[in-house]
C-alpha positions as CSV (number, residue, x, y, z in Angstrom):
1,X,62.7,25.0,124.4
2,X,60.4,26.1,121.9
3,X,63.0,27.3,119.3
4,X,64.1,23.5,119.9
5,X,60.9,22.5,119.5
6,X,60.1,24.2,116.1
7,X,63.9,23.4,115.0
8,X,63.1,19.8,115.2
9,X,59.8,20.4,113.6
10,X,61.7,21.8,110.6
11,X,63.8,19.0,110.3
12,X,61.5,16.3,110.0
13,X,59.5,18.5,107.6
14,X,62.9,18.7,105.5
15,X,63.6,15.2,106.0
16,X,60.0,14.1,105.1
17,X,60.0,16.9,101.7
18,X,63.3,14.9,100.7
19,X,62.4,11.5,101.4
20,X,59.4,12.3,99.2
21,X,61.4,13.6,96.8
22,X,63.4,10.6,96.9
23,X,60.8,8.1,96.7
24,X,60.8,5.4,93.7
25,X,58.5,3.2,94.9
26,X,56.3,2.2,94.0
27,X,57.9,1.9,90.4
28,X,54.4,2.9,88.0
29,X,51.8,4.4,88.8
30,X,49.4,2.0,88.6
31,X,48.0,-1.2,90.1
32,X,50.6,-4.2,88.9
33,X,51.9,-7.4,89.8
34,X,53.6,-10.8,88.9
35,X,56.9,-7.7,86.7
36,X,59.5,-9.1,84.8
37,X,61.7,-6.4,83.3
38,X,63.4,-6.8,80.4
39,X,66.1,-4.1,78.5
40,X,66.3,-4.2,74.7
41,X,68.3,-1.4,73.1
42,X,68.2,2.3,75.4
43,X,64.7,1.2,76.6
44,X,63.3,-1.0,79.9
45,X,60.1,-2.9,79.2
46,X,57.9,-3.8,82.2
47,X,55.9,-6.7,81.2
48,X,53.3,-7.6,84.6
49,X,50.1,-8.6,85.7
50,X,46.9,-5.4,85.1
51,X,45.2,-5.4,88.6
52,X,42.0,-3.9,88.8
53,X,40.2,-5.8,91.5
54,X,40.0,-5.1,95.5
55,X,40.6,-7.0,98.6
56,X,37.1,-8.5,97.8
57,X,37.5,-9.6,93.9
58,X,41.5,-10.9,94.8
59,X,42.5,-13.0,91.5
60,X,38.7,-13.0,89.8
61,X,39.4,-10.9,86.9
62,X,42.5,-8.9,85.2
63,X,42.8,-5.7,83.4
64,X,43.9,-5.7,79.8
65,X,47.4,-6.6,79.1
66,X,49.4,-3.9,78.7
67,X,53.7,-3.0,78.4
68,X,54.9,-0.4,80.1
69,X,58.8,1.1,79.3
70,X,61.1,3.8,79.9
71,X,64.5,5.5,78.7
72,X,65.9,6.5,82.3
73,X,63.4,3.7,84.7
74,X,61.9,6.7,86.5
75,X,59.7,7.9,83.7
76,X,57.1,5.1,82.9
77,X,54.0,5.2,79.8
78,X,52.3,2.9,77.9
79,X,50.6,3.0,74.9
80,X,47.5,0.3,73.8
81,X,46.7,-2.7,74.5
82,X,49.5,-5.2,73.6
83,X,47.4,-8.1,73.1
84,X,44.6,-6.8,70.3
85,X,41.5,-9.0,69.0
86,X,40.9,-10.5,72.4
87,X,38.1,-10.1,75.1
88,X,40.4,-9.5,78.2
89,X,36.9,-9.6,80.0
90,X,36.3,-13.3,79.2
91,X,40.1,-14.4,79.8
92,X,43.0,-13.9,82.2
93,X,46.3,-12.5,81.5
94,X,48.7,-12.6,83.8
95,X,52.1,-13.3,85.3
96,X,54.5,-12.8,81.9
97,X,57.8,-14.2,82.1
98,X,61.3,-13.1,80.6
99,X,60.2,-11.6,76.7
100,X,63.2,-13.2,74.5
101,X,64.6,-11.7,71.1
102,X,65.4,-14.0,68.3
103,X,66.1,-13.1,64.9
104,X,64.1,-9.6,65.0
105,X,60.8,-11.7,66.9
106,X,60.0,-10.9,70.3
107,X,58.7,-13.9,72.0
108,X,56.5,-13.5,75.5
109,X,55.7,-16.7,77.6
110,X,52.5,-15.5,79.5
111,X,49.8,-16.9,81.9
112,X,46.4,-17.3,79.8
113,X,43.1,-18.9,81.4
114,X,45.5,-21.1,83.9
115,X,48.2,-22.3,81.1
116,X,51.5,-21.3,79.6
117,X,50.8,-19.9,76.2
118,X,53.6,-18.6,73.8
119,X,53.3,-15.3,71.4
120,X,55.3,-13.4,69.5
121,X,55.4,-10.1,68.1
122,X,57.7,-7.7,65.6
123,X,58.3,-5.1,68.6
124,X,59.1,-5.6,72.7
125,X,55.7,-3.7,73.2
126,X,54.1,-5.7,70.7
127,X,51.2,-6.1,69.3
128,X,51.5,-10.0,70.1
129,X,49.8,-12.7,68.4
130,X,49.7,-16.4,69.7
131,X,52.5,-18.9,67.9
132,X,50.4,-21.0,65.8
133,X,46.9,-19.9,67.7
134,X,43.8,-18.6,66.0
135,X,43.5,-15.3,65.0
136,X,41.3,-14.8,67.7
137,X,42.5,-16.9,70.9
138,X,39.4,-18.4,72.4
139,X,39.4,-20.7,75.5
140,X,38.4,-23.9,73.7
141,X,41.3,-24.0,71.5
142,X,45.0,-23.4,72.8
143,X,47.6,-24.8,70.3
144,X,50.0,-22.0,71.6
145,X,50.2,-24.1,75.4
146,X,53.8,-24.5,76.2
147,X,52.7,-25.7,79.2
148,X,49.8,-26.9,81.2
149,X,50.2,-25.0,84.2
150,X,50.8,-21.1,85.2
151,X,54.2,-19.1,86.1
152,X,55.8,-19.9,83.2
153,X,59.1,-18.2,82.8
154,X,62.1,-18.9,79.7
155,X,65.6,-19.0,80.5
156,X,68.3,-19.4,78.1
157,X,71.6,-21.0,78.5
158,X,74.7,-19.4,77.3
159,X,75.1,-22.7,74.7
160,X,71.6,-20.9,73.2
161,X,69.6,-24.3,74.9
162,X,66.2,-23.6,76.8
163,X,64.6,-24.2,79.5
164,X,61.7,-23.1,81.3
165,X,60.4,-22.7,85.2
166,X,56.9,-22.7,86.2
167,X,54.9,-23.0,89.4
168,X,55.9,-25.6,91.9
169,X,59.3,-25.5,91.1
170,X,59.0,-27.6,88.3
171,X,61.2,-27.2,85.4
172,X,62.4,-28.5,81.9
173,X,64.9,-28.0,79.0
174,X,63.0,-26.1,75.8
175,X,62.3,-27.2,72.5
176,X,64.3,-25.6,70.0
177,X,61.0,-23.5,68.6
178,X,60.4,-22.9,72.5
179,X,56.8,-24.2,71.8
180,X,57.0,-27.5,74.7
181,X,59.1,-28.6,77.6
182,X,61.4,-31.9,76.3
183,X,62.6,-34.7,78.0
184,X,62.7,-35.2,81.9
185,X,60.7,-32.2,83.7
186,X,62.0,-32.3,87.6
187,X,61.0,-30.8,90.8
188,X,64.1,-28.3,92.3
189,X,64.6,-29.1,96.0
190,X,64.5,-26.3,97.7
191,X,65.1,-26.0,101.7
192,X,61.4,-24.3,102.1
193,X,58.4,-26.1,101.3
194,X,54.3,-25.5,100.5
195,X,53.1,-23.8,97.4
196,X,55.4,-21.9,95.2
197,X,55.0,-19.3,92.3
198,X,56.6,-16.7,90.0
199,X,60.0,-19.1,89.4
200,X,63.0,-17.3,87.6
201,X,66.3,-18.2,86.7
202,X,69.3,-15.8,86.1
203,X,73.1,-16.6,85.4
204,X,76.1,-14.5,86.9
205,X,80.0,-15.0,86.5
206,X,79.2,-18.9,85.5
207,X,76.3,-19.8,88.9
208,X,72.7,-20.4,88.2
209,X,70.6,-19.3,90.4
210,X,67.4,-20.2,90.7
211,X,64.5,-18.3,92.4
212,X,61.1,-19.4,94.2
213,X,58.3,-18.0,96.1
214,X,56.6,-18.9,99.0
215,X,53.6,-17.8,100.8
216,X,51.8,-15.3,99.8
217,X,50.0,-12.1,100.8
218,X,51.5,-9.9,103.4
219,X,54.3,-12.4,104.1
220,X,55.2,-13.3,100.7
221,X,58.9,-13.6,100.3
222,X,61.5,-15.6,97.7
223,X,64.2,-17.6,98.6
224,X,66.6,-19.0,95.8
225,X,69.3,-22.0,95.3
226,X,72.5,-22.1,93.3
227,X,74.3,-24.6,90.8
228,X,77.9,-23.8,89.3
229,X,77.0,-27.2,86.9
230,X,73.6,-26.2,84.5
231,X,70.2,-24.9,85.0
232,X,68.6,-28.5,86.0
233,X,70.9,-28.7,89.1
234,X,72.5,-30.1,90.8
235,X,71.5,-27.2,93.2
236,X,73.2,-26.2,96.8
237,X,71.2,-24.3,99.2
238,X,72.7,-21.1,100.4
239,X,73.0,-20.6,104.5
240,X,71.1,-17.2,104.2
241,X,68.5,-18.5,101.5
242,X,65.4,-16.1,102.1
243,X,66.6,-13.2,100.5
244,X,63.4,-11.2,100.3
245,X,60.3,-11.2,103.0
246,X,58.2,-7.8,104.9
247,X,59.9,-4.9,106.6
248,X,58.2,-3.5,108.5
249,X,59.7,-0.6,109.8
250,X,60.0,1.0,105.9
251,X,56.2,-0.5,105.4
252,X,56.9,-3.1,102.7
253,X,54.5,-5.9,102.8
254,X,54.6,-9.2,101.0
255,X,57.1,-8.8,98.4
256,X,56.2,-11.6,96.4
257,X,56.2,-12.8,92.4
258,X,58.8,-11.0,90.5
259,X,62.1,-11.0,88.6
260,X,65.8,-10.1,89.0
261,X,67.6,-8.1,86.2
262,X,70.7,-6.7,85.2
263,X,71.0,-3.4,82.8
264,X,73.5,-3.7,79.7
265,X,77.0,-3.6,79.8
266,X,77.0,-3.5,83.8
267,X,77.1,-6.1,87.0
268,X,74.6,-4.2,89.1
269,X,71.6,-6.2,89.7
270,X,68.2,-5.1,90.5
271,X,65.1,-7.2,91.9
272,X,61.4,-6.2,90.9
273,X,58.7,-7.8,93.0
274,X,54.9,-6.9,93.5
275,X,54.1,-5.1,96.6
276,X,50.9,-6.0,98.5
277,X,49.7,-2.6,98.3
278,X,45.4,-2.7,99.7
279,X,45.6,-6.7,99.1
280,X,43.8,-8.2,96.6
281,X,44.5,-7.9,93.1
282,X,44.9,-4.1,94.3
283,X,49.1,-4.9,94.2
284,X,52.4,-2.6,93.2
285,X,55.7,-3.2,91.4
286,X,59.0,-2.3,93.9
287,X,62.2,-2.6,93.1
288,X,65.6,-2.1,95.5
289,X,68.7,-3.2,94.4
290,X,70.3,-7.1,94.3
291,X,74.0,-6.8,95.5
292,X,76.3,-10.0,95.7
293,X,78.9,-11.6,98.4
294,X,82.5,-12.4,97.0
295,X,81.3,-16.1,96.9
296,X,79.0,-15.9,94.8
297,X,75.8,-15.6,97.1
298,X,73.1,-13.1,97.6
299,X,72.9,-10.8,100.0
300,X,69.3,-9.8,101.7
301,X,68.0,-7.6,99.6
302,X,67.1,-4.4,101.7
303,X,63.5,-3.1,100.8
304,X,62.5,0.7,101.1
305,X,60.4,3.3,99.5
306,X,63.6,4.9,98.1
307,X,63.8,2.3,95.4
308,X,66.8,2.6,92.8
309,X,66.0,6.1,90.8
310,X,67.1,6.7,87.2
311,X,69.5,3.8,86.0
312,X,70.5,5.9,82.7
313,X,71.4,9.8,82.5
314,X,69.0,11.3,80.8
315,X,67.8,14.6,80.2
316,X,64.3,14.9,81.0
317,X,61.6,17.8,81.6
318,X,60.8,18.3,85.2
319,X,57.7,18.6,86.3
320,X,56.8,22.1,87.9
321,X,56.6,22.4,91.7
322,X,52.6,21.8,93.3
323,X,53.3,21.9,96.6
324,X,51.9,25.3,96.4
325,X,49.2,24.3,94.4
326,X,45.8,23.4,96.2
327,X,43.8,20.1,94.7
328,X,39.9,19.6,95.4
329,X,37.7,16.8,94.1
330,X,34.0,16.0,93.2
331,X,34.0,13.3,96.1
332,X,36.7,11.1,97.8
333,X,36.7,7.8,98.4
334,X,36.5,6.8,102.4
335,X,39.9,6.3,103.9
336,X,41.0,2.5,104.2
337,X,42.8,0.6,107.4
338,X,44.0,-2.2,105.7
339,X,45.4,-5.4,107.5
340,X,48.2,-7.7,106.3
341,X,46.6,-10.5,106.0
342,X,48.4,-13.8,106.1
343,X,49.4,-17.3,104.1
344,X,48.4,-20.8,105.5
345,X,51.1,-22.9,107.7
346,X,53.5,-20.4,109.4
347,X,55.6,-23.2,109.5
348,X,56.5,-23.6,105.4
349,X,58.1,-20.2,106.3
350,X,61.0,-18.4,107.5
351,X,59.7,-15.2,108.3
352,X,56.1,-14.6,109.7
353,X,54.1,-11.4,110.8
354,X,53.4,-11.1,114.2
355,X,50.8,-12.8,116.0
356,X,49.1,-8.9,116.4
357,X,47.2,-7.6,113.7
358,X,49.4,-5.3,111.1
359,X,47.8,-2.4,109.3
360,X,48.0,0.2,107.1
361,X,46.5,4.0,106.4
362,X,45.3,4.8,103.1
363,X,43.8,7.9,101.9
364,X,42.5,9.1,98.8
365,X,42.4,13.2,98.7
366,X,42.8,15.1,96.2
367,X,46.3,16.3,97.0
368,X,47.3,12.3,96.5
369,X,47.4,13.2,93.0
370,X,50.0,15.6,93.2
371,X,52.2,14.3,95.9
372,X,54.9,13.1,93.8
373,X,54.2,9.5,95.0
374,X,53.1,6.5,93.2
375,X,51.8,4.5,96.5
376,X,49.2,7.6,96.7
377,X,46.0,8.5,94.4
378,X,42.8,10.9,94.6
379,X,40.1,8.2,93.7
380,X,36.4,9.5,93.7
381,X,33.4,8.1,95.9
382,X,31.9,4.8,93.9
383,X,28.5,6.3,92.5
384,X,29.8,9.8,91.9
385,X,28.0,11.2,88.6
386,X,30.4,14.5,88.4
387,X,34.0,12.7,88.9
388,X,35.9,16.1,88.5
389,X,39.2,16.8,89.9
390,X,40.7,20.8,89.8
391,X,43.5,22.2,90.9
392,X,44.2,25.8,91.4
393,X,47.8,27.2,90.8
394,X,47.5,30.1,93.1
395,X,48.0,32.3,90.1
396,X,48.2,32.8,86.6
397,X,51.1,30.6,84.9
398,X,51.8,29.9,80.8
399,X,52.0,26.2,80.6
400,X,52.9,24.1,78.2
401,X,51.2,20.3,79.1
402,X,49.7,18.1,81.6
403,X,50.1,14.3,82.3
404,X,47.2,12.2,83.6
405,X,48.1,8.9,84.8
406,X,44.6,7.1,85.7
407,X,43.7,4.8,88.2
408,X,43.3,1.5,86.0
409,X,44.4,3.0,83.0
410,X,44.9,-0.7,81.5
411,X,40.8,-0.5,81.2
412,X,40.9,2.9,79.4
413,X,39.6,6.5,79.9
414,X,37.9,9.7,78.3
415,X,37.8,12.9,79.8
416,X,37.5,16.6,79.7
417,X,40.2,18.8,80.2
418,X,38.9,22.5,81.2
419,X,41.3,25.4,81.8
420,X,40.2,29.0,83.8
421,X,41.9,31.9,84.9
422,X,39.1,33.0,87.1
423,X,37.4,29.9,88.1
424,X,34.1,30.9,86.7
425,X,34.8,31.2,83.0
426,X,35.8,27.4,81.6
427,X,37.2,27.0,78.5
428,X,38.1,23.5,77.4
429,X,41.7,22.8,76.3
430,X,41.0,18.8,75.5
431,X,38.1,16.4,75.0
432,X,39.0,13.0,75.0
433,X,35.3,11.7,73.7
434,X,36.6,7.9,73.0
435,X,37.9,5.5,75.5
436,X,41.6,5.3,74.8
437,X,44.1,2.9,76.6
438,X,47.3,4.9,77.3
439,X,49.1,5.9,80.2
440,X,49.7,9.0,80.8
441,X,47.2,10.8,78.5
442,X,48.6,13.8,77.9
443,X,46.7,17.3,77.2
444,X,49.0,19.8,75.2
445,X,49.4,23.3,74.8
446,X,47.4,24.6,77.7
447,X,48.2,28.3,77.3
448,X,47.7,30.9,80.4
449,X,45.2,29.5,82.9
450,X,45.4,29.4,87.0
451,X,42.7,26.7,87.4
452,X,42.7,23.4,85.2
453,X,40.1,21.3,85.5
454,X,39.7,17.6,84.8
455,X,36.2,15.8,84.0
456,X,36.2,12.1,84.0
457,X,33.7,10.7,81.5
458,X,35.0,7.0,81.4
459,X,36.9,4.9,83.1
460,X,38.1,4.3,86.6
461,X,37.4,8.2,88.6
462,X,41.1,8.5,89.8
463,X,44.3,10.0,89.3
464,X,47.6,8.8,90.7
465,X,49.9,11.5,89.5
466,X,49.1,14.8,87.7
467,X,52.9,15.8,86.1
468,X,52.0,19.9,85.1
469,X,55.0,21.1,82.7
470,X,55.5,25.3,81.8
């Protein structure tokens, strides 16, 4: 009996390790929401709201705008603010829509201070500037405003005609220069009523699909209607029109404002969406596959932490296995019991959370920075004046570089990284004195060491992931 029990425990442990190694959700080591993903050439670009709040602050403040990019859809990074020259403590950037390319220029539709603005850049990752706008945007001047509302997301049909979709199920044609709506504004008819945001449209095999959200918080969900005639309808509602809602068994809550995309040269489709995270503006981005039935309707999307993995076959360097390493820190933020917050009228939703409260437990231990999961992180106690995180490899190794994915990277970090053979005598490997906005921060040419220590000088004192290479 003892042997059977031991084997069951071993099998469970194996499954847990395997699951951990194969989980690609959350997609990004950061708090993000309202994602869109566009592929240009061999690179995927992710545009999103940078969340930097908590359960209490809700939507009062967002981080600086950045563009995450990846060649393989697994390893993501960004460098610098994509919209410089603006005080993003004074202005709020969120819900960037599909980025469009025309004549070598890249056009970004994004909500700034509660209206949809249009900006342009020479590169998909910026730097962007507002169309016809001042060099430094001010809240009193909005000449680049496209829609006097939020969540504007464009769609360009095969004939080149542009359309714009925004919250409360509004839609219209776009002018030829994409700077303003043209003609009649319609309200797209759907089966489910109530507040709706985060709309977008795709086209596949001659069918237009309009996606819209219902609810919010942990009972956020997405429905759709379809048309074979035009982006503005008429639309029909399929039998199973709500394709994405919380899966409590998989611990995926509130799949909300998102986007669907297909890698170039394929008919594979993926749905990327915000997930509840720890509530308020501490959300994260997930991605799961989206499949179609023979008649063109969409199958309910199977949500999970597994995600989709690599979408391009590339030879990438693999980080060291740190399962036997020991991480310690100057302090650890208290664990949190996060309750699944409900939206308003349950009659306006197809899916409703159970009556009894639902909770999710979050810890912020030093070891969470080396667990290969973008869901967990080490986070220091508020008020910690030392703010260090340390790694003991157990033996001296010849090390090449360390990638550090800090918490709230869009606000920037300064830090010092030290190494040691004995844990007593330390040598500085890298000193980042000025606050830099990027992720990951790289510490290169480390050399021989058993211990590594990171002291955070400025920025949020926490690490999503620390990836070490030899």
